[in-house]
Residue, then its C-alpha position, 0 to 999 in steps of 0.5 A: m762711224e756715225d757718218i758712215a752709218n748715215e751713208i750706207t744703203l740697206e737694201t733689205d731692213l732685217g732687224g737687229k744687230v748681232h751688236p752695237w757697234r756694227l753697221c748692218p742688220i743680221g742678214q747683211h755684211y758691209v762693203r767700203e766704198h770701191k770701184e767697179h768696172i762696168p762691162p761693155s755696152k751699147k751705151h758705154p762701148d768702153g765700158e765704165i768704172i763707177i763708184r759703189h758708195a758703202h752699202c750694206a749687202n745681203n749675205p748668201h745663203r748656206n746650204g740652202q737656208n735662208k735663215p739670216r746668219d751673221i758675217l763680219s767681213i774685213d771691211e766691217l771689222q776694220l772700221i769697228a777697230n778704228t772707231y772704237f778700240a782707241g777709246l777702250s781701256g782694261p787688259p790686257k797688262t803691258h809690259v809684262l812680256i819682256d822677252y817680246p819688245n812689241s809685245d805691246e803693240f797690239d793691246q787695242y786689237i785684243r782689248g777690242w776684240t775680246l770684249y766684242w766676242n764676249e759680248v756677242f756670245e753674252a760669256q758667262n765665263p768671259l775670256d780673259p784679254n791677258l790670256v789671248k795676250a800669252l797665247i799671241a806670244s806662244e803662237s807667234s811671238f808677235r811676229l806680223g808676218q809669221d807663215t808656218p807650213n803644215k805638212d798636211r796640205h788641206i791644213g796649209y799655212a799657220r798665218g799672222l799673229m794667232q797662227l790661222t790656219d788656212e783650213t781654219t779661215r775656210i771654217l770660219h767662212g762658212h764652209q762646214a757644218g760644225l759652224r752655223d753663225h758668225f762667220i768671218y770672211l778673210s782672205h791669206e792676205n787679210a789673215h796679216d792684219p793684225s786686227a782681223n787676225i786677232c778678231a778671227g783667232i777669238r772667235w775660233l778660239f770660242l769654237k774651240r771651247a765648244g770642242a773641248k766640252e765634246r772631247y770631254i763628254k767623249a772621255g766620259l768625263e761629262n760633269h768636267v766644267v770647260t775652261w779656257d785653258d782647256a779652250i787653248a789647249e784645243y785651239k793647239g790641238v794638245l787636249s786629245g793627248i790630256l784626256e788619253n791621261k786621265n780616268p774617266n773613273p775617278 
């Protein structure tokens, strides 16, 4: 990763990074080396193919605002996982979900992305990687290609290990006012990549934790300390039903 960091070109110097593992400063996103077709011109009537070296590109502005935003691209998240995750230790526990033969196959991604998002959000009550692993078991049974249709076409399919819906992917792109920063750019294809799916799923879980807090406030339970179990209930869309059975005036 250090070699790549030395090779990429920064189009502007925007300052600090969201996390030490990141290649690009806030306001830019990483683009890997790729081929690019240049349209025909007088000099090159048939066009030409050039190599664009890995670089940091400026993020698009949102809603007319030019405030630097954090965007994690598929290229960068894959590079982060390949560079740092193999050397990490700790939870989630192995060999505990015996009903799922490949349950330990994705532990490095669970471990790495849980640590990443805990540090990005400076979580006072950190998310437990074991909880993420249990969530994956309940969502997809660790089946990479799990695609689940939804009756609501706007929501679309739920895809991959953490069953990210097409609507969720759009929101993580920043296509909804509820998400103001830390966007993730994934295509439907990318959503089946285990590292990308887990990264985005944990990011979504942090957002659902904030949503759970809002739900408790609306239910007259503003003093409730939101837990990660609450966040998972909101992730699964069942928290509103749970709150209907709670008495706001105990």
